[in-house]
N, C-alpha and C positions, 0 to 999 in steps of 0.2 A: 332182103338186103340191110344191115346191117347200120342200125343208127346212131350217129354219130352225137355226141354231144359238144354243143357248144360252151368253151370255157368261159365262165364268172366275171362277167365284165367288174372291173375295177374303178371304182369311185374317183372323181378327181381329187386331186391333192389340193384340202384348202385353201384359197387365197389367205397372204398373209395380213396378220394384223392389224391395221392403223395405226400410227405412233401415237404413243397416248398423249392429252393434248392437257394442259393446267385445267383446273375446274373452274378459273375465272372465265373461260374460252368456254366453259360446255352450260354453265349456268350464269348466268349474270347475276350480281350482286345486287340485294334486295332493298329496295328505300326503306330506311327506317321509317319507324311507324310515329307521326305526327304528334303532338303534344295531346290535339283534339281527339285521337283512335287511346288515346291513354286514357284520357278523362271519363271519356263516356262508359267507361266498367263500373261493376259497380263499387262504391264506395270510393273509388278513384277521386272523386272530387272532393269528398268531406274529409280522406284524412289527409290531403296536403293540405287544406286552408286550416284544417285544428292543428296540424302540427306546426305552420305557421304564427296561427295567432296565438299557441301557447308559447311559444317562443319571442314573442315580443317582447315580454318584458326586457328581455336579453340587451338586447337596444334600448327600453325606456329607463331600468333603472340608474342605469350610470349616469342621465341626464336629473332625473325626478333625485338623485342624491345630492347634486350638487345645488341647485338651487335651493333647498330648502332650506342645507348648512350655509348658504351665504347671504339666506333671509335670517336664519336665526343667528348672524351675526359671528356665524367663523371663516376662517382665509381659506382661500383659495386653495391653498396646501391642504388644510385638513380637509376639505370637499375633495380632493384627489385623493388622500387617501382613503376614504369610505373607499371612493367607485375603485380604486383600485383593488382594495381587499373584497368587493364584490366578483371582480374580475379573475380573481385567483382562486376563491372559495370554490368554483367547479370544480379546478383540477383536482381538485380532493372528491369531492361528492360524489361527482356524475359517475368514477367509475368505480365506487361502491353501489352506486344507482344502477348502475350497468351488468353489475355482479350481480346481485338481486333480481334482475330480469330475466338473468340466462338461467336464474333456479328455479323461480319463482313465477315467470312471465310477466307480461309488460305490466298489467294493472296496477297491482301492488306497488312497484316504484314509484308509476307514474299519478298516483294516486296521494302517497304517502308525500312526494316531491310537493306536489301541487298544495299540500298541507300546509307543508313547512315554508312555504314559501307564500302563501296568501297572509298564512298566521305572522310570520315576521313583517315583511311590507305593510302587513294591515297592523300592528303595532307602531312601528316606524310611522306609520301616517297620523296615527293619534297622538302618539306621546311626540313626537318630534326629533329632531338633532340635538336638541340645547344638551342632551349629557352625552358625550361622545361614545360613554365605555358601549350605554344600553344600544347607541346607534351602531356602534362594529359590531356589536355580539347578534343585534337582529340580520345586519348586511351581512356576513357572516352565514347563519342560518339560510338566509334567502339565497345567497349564493351555492351552497352546499345541496339545495334543493333543487337544484336545475334539474329536471328530469332527462332520460334517453330519449328526448322525441325525435332527432333527426337518426340514430341508427335503428330505432324502433321502428322508422318508417322504413328504412332502406330493407330492415328485415322484414316489414306485411309487404313488398311488391310483389314476390313471389308468390304468395298464397293468393294474389286477387289480380294477377294477370295470366293471360293464357304463354308467354313464353321469353325467351332471354329477350330476341329484340325490343319488345313494349317495357320488359323491365329497365334495360341501357336507355331506353329516352324516359323512363320514369325518373332515373339518374338523374340526367340533363335538366329536364324540369324541376327536381326537389335543389339543384345547387344554384339554377336561377332564382328560386323563389328565394332561398335565402337574404339574397342582397335587400329585398323587402323589410325583413327584420331590423336592417342597420339604415335602412334610409327611413324608414314610418315610424321604425320605436320613435328616434329619436325627435322627432316632429311632433310627434303625437303627444310628447312628455312637454316637450317646450308649449304647443297650443292648450295641452289643460292647465300647465300652472298659470300660464298666462289670464286664461278665461275665467278658471278658477282659481286653484289657490297649489302651492306646490304640494302641500299635502293630499290633495287631490289626486296629482299626477304619480303618485304613490300606491293611493288608492286601486287606481285604474293598473296600474303595473299587475299587482297582486291579485284583481280580476281576471284576467286575460289567461292566467296559469291551470285555469280549470278543464280547458279542451282537451279531448284528444281520445282520452282515455274510456271513454264508453261506447268507441264505436264497436262493432260485431265484429271485426278482423283483430281489432286488438284485447279485446277479450279474451275469444279462441285460440291466440297465439302462442305457442309452447315452441321452448327453444330446442335446438338440435344438439344432443351431448356429443360433444368432441373433444380431443386432449386440449389440456391446457397446461402452458409453463409460466415460468416465473415470470417473463418477457412480456408475454401475451404478443399482441400484435405489432408490439414495437422490436419485436424479434428481428425481422429483416431490416437490413440497413435502411433501405429505401423509405421504410416507412418513420425510420428514427429522422431523415431528411424533411422527408412532408412536413414531420412535428415541429419540425425547426422553424419550416418556412412559412408555417400558420401562424407560429408563435409573435415571427415579427411579423405577418401583417395584423395581430391583434394590436400589438405594442404601435404601430403607425396610427389604425385607427383609434384606439383611446387617445391617445396624442394630439389628434387631430379634435377630438371631442372637446380637451380639456382647454387647446390653442383658444375655441372658438368662445368660450367660456369666459378666457383670459381677457378679451377684449370687447366685451356685453356685460353690462350687470346685470343681476339677478332682477327677470320679471319682478314688481312688485302684485301681490295679490289684489285681485280686484273686491273691496268693498262692497 
């Protein structure tokens, strides 16, 4: 009897694919790492402390300039001009040191700026502000020697943290700790000038500039080559708006410092 062949059984048609869902429905958003999760990584505690310490002179020097200038008999207007010169000088020197960091790495401009600031402020602490021309030169050099600590620290976060989430938290931590400079710095300068002398406040401002550049990530960091233009980071219009806003904030902070001194006499040194 002939053998019949069963027809091949066809596979059932595939079921339609489920409609695509949003990524937020599939994977819940990750909770950002806490500050403690960032600080527990190696060097992540030392680097921000050294950066804030190195920037403490930015909050100390304007006050530490006005106090000895008033003690030396200068008017508040002359003392304010010295403080304003210190505030303007970093706008000229900091971009140059930043470009030097892009070309040579962080240690050289950090050490160069620290030596310049310490020498200028140390000379001012010893010589005083009686000779306004010499004082103005020292103040200009001290301001021009401000190092790219903030930008350098932000460049280092990618080398010491494991992922972008930790880096974003580190940026937030850095932005929060910046307020320590402008709150603690003036208070520290006034306390030092009151307990010791205005010259001691300048000396302390010179001493705090030597931190940051000795950490291993700073010594091993090398810049990433990239295209450069004449406008640099100011090419996007949004960056210009941010810069203008920061300038307005800086003017307000400086005006508050001068207003406080206008209503309070300079502290007399302790004999």
